[in-house]
N, C-alpha and C positions, 0 to 999 in steps of 0.2 A: 387629490383632495376630495373628501366626501362631499356630496351634494347636500344642501339644506333639506330638511324634512319636507317632503311634498305632502302637505296636509290632505288635499283632495284625493290624491292618488293612494293615500293610506286610509281612506274612509273617515277622515277627521275634518274639522273646520276650526278656524280661528274664532275665538270668543274673548272679548276683552275682559280684563280683570274687573273693571268698573261695572260691566254688565253682570258678571257673575256675583259680585258683591251686592249689587242692587237687587238681583233676583233672590239671593239668599235672605237679605234683609226683609224684602217684601213677603217672602214665604214665611219667615219666622214671625213677622208682625201679624200677618193675617191667618196663618195656619197653625200657630201655636207650636206645641211640642211635636205634632205630627209632621211638621215641615222637615224636620231632620230625617224622618223616615222616607219622605218623598225624595229628598236629595240623595240619600243613600241608595234607594232603589234605582234612581236615574244613573248614578255612578256605576252600580253593579250591572245594569243593563248594557252599559257601554264597554264592559270588561272584555268581551270576546273581540270586538272590533279593535280595542286597544292592544290586546295580545297579538292579533294578526298584524296590526300596524308595527308593533315592536319587532316581530319576526321578519317582516318585509324590510324594515329599516335596517335590521341587523344583517340580513343577507346582502344588502347593498354595500356593506362595510366590512364584512368578514366571511370567511369560509366556514366558520364554526356556527352551529345552531345554538339557540338558547338552552336547549336540553343538554348540550355537550359541555357547557361552560362550568368552570369551577366557580365557587362563591365569589372570589375576589374579582374575576373577570366579569361575572354577571353584574355585580354591584357597580362596577365602573361603566359598563355598557348601558344598564338600565338608567343610571343617573344621567348619562349623556343623552339618552333618548328623551327623558322627561325635560331636560334642559332645552334640547332642540325643539320640543313640542311647546315650550313656553310655560311649563308647570313649575320649573325650578329644579334644583339639584337635591339628591337624597344620598344619605349614607346609610348603610345597612349594618347592623350589629346585633348583639343579643343582650338580654338582661337576665343574669343568673342562669344562663343556659335553659331558660324556661320559655321565653318568648323572643321573637325577633323584634328589633326596633328599626324603624325607619325615621330618620331625622332630617329636617330641612330648615335652614335659616332663611330661605327665600321662597318658600312654597307659594305658588300662585293663587290658591284659593283663599289663603289667609289675608285678612285685611287689618293691618296693624292699627288703623284709625278707628276701628269699630268698637273697641273696648267691651267685648262681650264677657258674660259671666262664665261661659262654658266653652270648651273647644268647639269650633264650628266648621271644620273642614269636612262636612258631611258627605258631599259628593265624592270627595277623595276616599273616605273610608269605604264606601261601596265599591268604588273603582279598584282600590287596592285589594279588597276582599276577593273580587273575582280574579284579578290579574295574578296575585300571589298564590291563590288557590290553584290556578293553572300551573304555576311554577312548581308548587309542592305536589301536584297531582292528588290533592285532597282538599276538602273544604277547610277554609280558615275564616276566622273572624278578625276584624280590625277595630281597635279602640284608640281614638286620639286622646292623649292624656296631657299634652302641652300644646298650646296654640299661640301663634303670633297674634291672632285676633284678640286674645286675652292679655296681651302685653308680654308674653313669654318671648325669649330670644329665638326660639325655634318652635317648629311644629314637631311633635313626636307621636308616632303611631306605634302601638303594640300589635303584633301579629302572632296568632297562635291558634290552636284548635278551638273550636267554638265552645266546648264545655269548659275548658280552662279559662277562656276569655270571659265567659259568663261569671265564673267564680271570682275572677279578679274584679270585674265590674261590681258584683255584689259586695265584695269586701270594701271597695272604695266607697260604696254607699253607706257603710257603717262609720266612715270617717278615716279609714286608713289611706295612706298615700299609695299611689300606684306601685312605688318601689316596695313598700311593706307588703302589699297584696301579692306581688309577684314572688317575693322571697318566701312568703308563707306557703307558696305552692311548690317550692323547690324540694 
């Protein structure tokens, strides 16, 4: 039976959801729109340590490396890792073969009681940008388009090349839904 994730041994620490939610709320209240950028930067800065933690965690449970996995195996293992680390589970898919989607009905950064107007898993978007950029061996951008903090049933993150993601973001700024913006890029 695999051992639980050794947070300290993997360069990580436990941080309560209530603490993260309060930190995010205080930053948003006092820092305004720049707070999202600060949280994204913090998430991105932790990406290398998270990647190394995932690789070590995986080596404790498997003879295959992250780089050797097929998509289905990677999805199962990375979801298990995030669940073990307390973040929640994710499923990986794609939308119109244009962008990857990461969905979670139990994502740890989301606060279903916060009733925000915009997606607010900013730390996660930075963390995912670094982590999945390492998986892709190329820079990626991440955009959260659904969030449990807004009352949605799941958090949904779009992952793609930065220029494409900027185009999708700009299209959404004109009033298009993210689905319409993605399909316009197909």
